[in-house]
N, C-alpha and C positions, 0 to 999 in steps of 0.2 A: 613103463613102456609107452612111447608116444609114436604117432603116425604123422608123417609129413608128406604132402603131395606137391610134386614139382609142377608149377604152373607157368614157368618162364624158361624158355629154351636157351636163354643167354647164359654166358659163363658166370655172371654175377647178378646181384640184385635180389630183391624180395621174391620168393617163390622159385629161385633157381636151384639147381642141384647142389651147387656150392653152398648156398644158404641153408638148404635142408640138411646137408651133412654137418655143417657148422652147428646147427641147432641140435642135431642128434648127438654130436660129440659132447655137447654141454648138458645133455639130459642123461643121467645115469641109467644103465640097464639097456636091454635090447630094444632097439627102435626099428621102425619100418619106414622106408621111403618108397612111394609109388611114383613111377615115371611113365607118363603116357605118350610122350613124344621123343624126338631126337634132341640131343644136346651137343653143342660144340664147346670144348674147353680150350683155353689158351695157356693154362698153367695147371700143374698137378693139384690134386686135392688130397689132404691127409685125413685118414679115418682113424680115430683113436678110441672108439667105444663100439661095443657090439651092435651090429647093424644088418638089416636085410634090405637090399635094394631090388625091387621088382619092377621090370619094365613090361611093355606090351610089344615085345620084339623091337625094343628101342635101340637106337645106335648112339653110343657116346664116342665122339671123335675128339682127339687131341690134335690141335694145329700148332702148338708151341713145341719148343725143344725140351720136353719133359715127359715123364710117364703120366698115365691118367690118374692112378691112385697109389698112395703109399699107406699101408695098413700097419700101424705100429703104435701101441699104447705106452711104450717106454716103461713098462712095469714087468714084474716077474710073472704075474698072472696073465693068462691068455684071454683074448677076446675072440668072439665068433662073428665072422662076416660072411654073408651069403649074397651072391649075385644071381638073380633069376631073369631069364628071358631078355638078355642084353647082347649086343655086339659091341666090342671095344676095338677101336681102330686108331692108328696114328701115333702111338706112343713112341717117343724118341728121346730117351733119357741120356744124359751124359754118363751116368753110372749104370748100375744094374737095374733090371726089372723093366722090360719094354712097355707093357700095358699096366702091370701091377707089380709092386714090390711089397712083399709081406713077410713078417716074422710071426704072424698070428694064424689062427685057424681060418681057412678060407674054403667055402663050398661054392662050386660053380654049377648051376643048373641051366641047361639050354643056353649056353654061352657060345 
């Protein structure tokens, strides 16, 4: 289990939410991401491993033509993902899942 802190509100780069999720995806087991500010995405982010994302009433906004998150590990075993204290806005996918598309276990707390 690893903990990653988002220190960059941009869509990409070191310390961004995208970077933290990429690191969590490559670290086996349940990981935690702490988000203290707002983030603007221009493309969706794939979550492929168990993860907890906790904000401080943070807003994650999608400005592109995509959903915010796709949660799918492409395996028969399920992963667990939890979102805490977040607002998700602006998802505009071409297909299904406005803000989040998931085939996994998803828990939403204060969303």
